[in-house]
N, C-alpha and C positions, 0 to 999 in steps of 0.2 A: 572969446571960447577954445577951450583947449582944443590941441587935432582932433586927440583921441573922442572926445565928444561930438566935435562937429561930423565925424568920418559917419560916428554913429546915428547921425540927426538925419546924415545924407543918404545913409544908405541903408538903413535899418531902422526907419521910421516906427514901424509896428512894435519894437522893444520900447519907444517911451511912452505906447500904448497898451504893454501887456497887460497893466492893473485896471484897464477900463473896459476888458472886456469879461464877459460871461459865458460860460459854456454851458446851455442846458442840453442836460440828458434827459431821453425820454425813451420811451418802451411801445412798440404796439402794441395797444388796447383797447380799443372801440368799446362804446364812444366817448371815452377819458381822452384818448390820444384817437386819431383818425388821419393815417399816412396816405391810405390809398384808397381807391374809388371814388363815386360820385359824392361822398361825402368827406371828402381831404378837406383838413382843414377846421372840417367842424364838431370836433372833439368838446367836450364842455372844459378840459383843460387849454386845447390850442385855444378855445377863445377867451376863457382868462387869463390865461398868461400873454397874450397879444396884447390884450389891456393891459397887461402890467410890464410888459416890455416898453410899451410905448411911454410908461410914467415915469421907465427908469432911461432915458433918452441921453442921459451922460455916458451910458455905456453900449458899447459894440455889443450885440447879443450872437452864439450863433447857435445852432440844435444840430443834437448828432444823437442818434436811435442806438442804442445799445440794450445789454441784458440788464435782469436786475443784478444779477451776480457780476458783471463789467460794472455800474456805477459805485456799488456797495466796495466794489476793490479799487477804484479810483478814488473814492473819497479816503478812504484808507491811509492810500498813498501821499494825500493829502495835495490833489490835482486841484485845479483852480475852476470845480464845475458846481453846478446849482441841479435841484431835481424840485419839479412842481408836485407837492402834495405827497411827501415820504411819509410814512410813521414812524412814528418816533417809540424807542426803545432805550433800555437800559445799555446796554453793547452797543448800540450807534449812535449813543450820546457822547461815545468817548472820541468821536471823532466828527463828528457831525454836527455844526451851529445851527440852529432852527428859527424861523420866523416865526411871526404870530400866526394864530390861522389864517389860512390863505385858500385851503378846501373842503368842503363838506358836499358828504354825500350817503345816498341809503348804504348801510352797514351789509356786513356778508349773509348770504342766503344758503340754501343748500338745493341745487339743483340737480331734480332726480325725476328718468322716466316714471311716467302717469303710473300704469302699468304696475310698476313695482311696489311704486308707494300705496298703491289701492292694496296689494297682497301682503303686506308686509303691514297695513292699519294705521299707517301713518299719518296723523294729522297735520293741520296748516303749519301750527309751531312744534318745533323736535326740538330734542333733547341732546345735543349731539354725540356728547356719551352713550348714547343709546343706541346710536348708528352704529358705534364702533363695537360694545359689550354687548348688544343684545342682540343686533343682527349680525354681527361681523364683515359687516360692510366697508369697502376699500375705498378711498380717493389718492387724489393725486394733486400735488400744490407745485410751484414754482419755486425751484431753491431762492431762498432767502426773500422772497419774498413775506410781509408782513402782515396779517389776517386779523391782527386785534389780540389783544394782552389775555384776554378768556379762551377765545381760539386756539391761541397758538401754544397757549400751556395744556390743552386737551391734544394736539395732533402730538405734539412732545411726547406723551404720555401713551402714544398709538402709534409709534413708529412700525410694525409690521403691519397695519392696513394701509398704510401709505406708499405709494409711488412718488419720487421726489424725480423734478423734469427742471432738466436747466434750459430755461428755456427764454426768449424776448418778446413770446406774443403767447396770447391765449388761441386760438385757432387751434394748436393741435391738439389742444386739453379737451375742448366740444369736441373734435373728431374722435376722440377715444370715447369720450363718454358715450357717444352715439353706436361705437361699434362695442359696447359693455365692455370695454379692459377695465372698467370700474366701475364699483355702485352709485357716486352720485359726485360733482363738483362742486367747492365754495368756491361761490364767484359774486359779484355787488350785481342788483336786478339789473340797474342797466345795460350791463354788458348781456347779462342773459337776453334780455329781449330784444337788443340789437342782434344779436347771434340768431336767433327765431327769425326776425324782421326780415334779416338779410338771407336767409338760409343759409346760415353757416350751421346751422342745424335743426333741425326737423321740431314741429310742435308736440311732439307726442313727449316732452319734459313740462315738468313744472317747478313751480318756487315754492321750498319752505322757507317760513320763518325761523331763526334759531333762538332757543329762548336765552335767557341771562344775559344778554349783549345790547347795549342802546338800538335803538332805531336808526339811528344816523353814527357817522363819522365824521370826525376833524382830523384832518392835517395842514403840516405848514409847509412851507418850502427847507429843503435842508440845502447846504452849502461846506463844503471842508472847511473842518475846524481850525481854520489858521487867522494870523490878522487878515489875508485877502477876504476869508470867506466872515470872518465877523464884520467889515467894513460892509461887503453886500449885504448882511443880514440887516444892517441898521437902516438902506439906501431902501431896503425889500419892505421893511417896514413901514417907514414914512411913506410910501409909494402904495403900499394898502390902505393905510387911512386914510389917502388923499381919493382913492377909485373905488373902494368896497360900500361908499356910502352913494355911488350914482347905481343907476337902477340898471345901465349894462352889466354891472357885475352880477348881481343875482341873476340878471336873464341868461348869462355866461353859465353860470354854475349848473341852473337848471334848466338848461336847453334839452336834455332829454329825458326831461319827466314832466312837461309841460300836462299833457294827460292821466299822471299819475292819482289817485283819489288820495295820498299824503302831502302834495302838494303844498298847503297852508302848514301843516306841523314842520314841514321842510322850511318852510320863510320864520316860521318861526323861533326853529333852532335857528337859523341863520341871523334874524334878530340878536338874539342871546349871547350867540358864540363867536358873533364875528364884529355887527354894529356896535352892539353894548362895550364891548372889550375894547374899543377907541376912543370911548369917551372917557 
């Protein structure tokens, strides 16, 4: 063995294992990710990702909490990182390689004060454009977050009604909504319900469906668009094929919606978009 290689092996063994590690970026967004409190580690992504990691035993795994802006920035820099549940956009596809569907969840809703909704005669299913153009409502969004193609296109046309916040967590947005700093919040139902049940926000708010978008959203795992990322995604897809058919995986994805009225529809969506895709 050459002397230089021997020295590297003896004193820098991690250098030989650099390509065998995955750094998983995550951000605090209960109940998808939960990193604090009595439910720590019980987020539906926490639980799903753990099953995936167990199936990727050939890698070492590190988890780092960052903001949305940070993980997008590092993906652009081609760092060896991955994110579970990253929405796919044409722009991101330039620097992100995606796995097959790994995560499904109920789609974006509008969270708004019940009294305000009644005052403006809002129905349980609303047109998002009307909130901006008819009622001149305002909202706040996280910089860089993907809200879905339809919603993102609407947001892009109503910038004067939007406060963009560079944040790694949703807590501040809920508190600002409670303080009436803006009129409504675009959020996932599971997140809003968790916020109300844990006292992060009062029960004076209700969820309204957004018209013209699907009931459920699907996303994959995003890794840097590099030779390393392509290899990791191939291994991730193999692991997803193995674990997605096991009851534990669906149980992890649906952990925070056990009592929801649309759980059967959620299961049907999971079967169609995940299980059937691997046949």
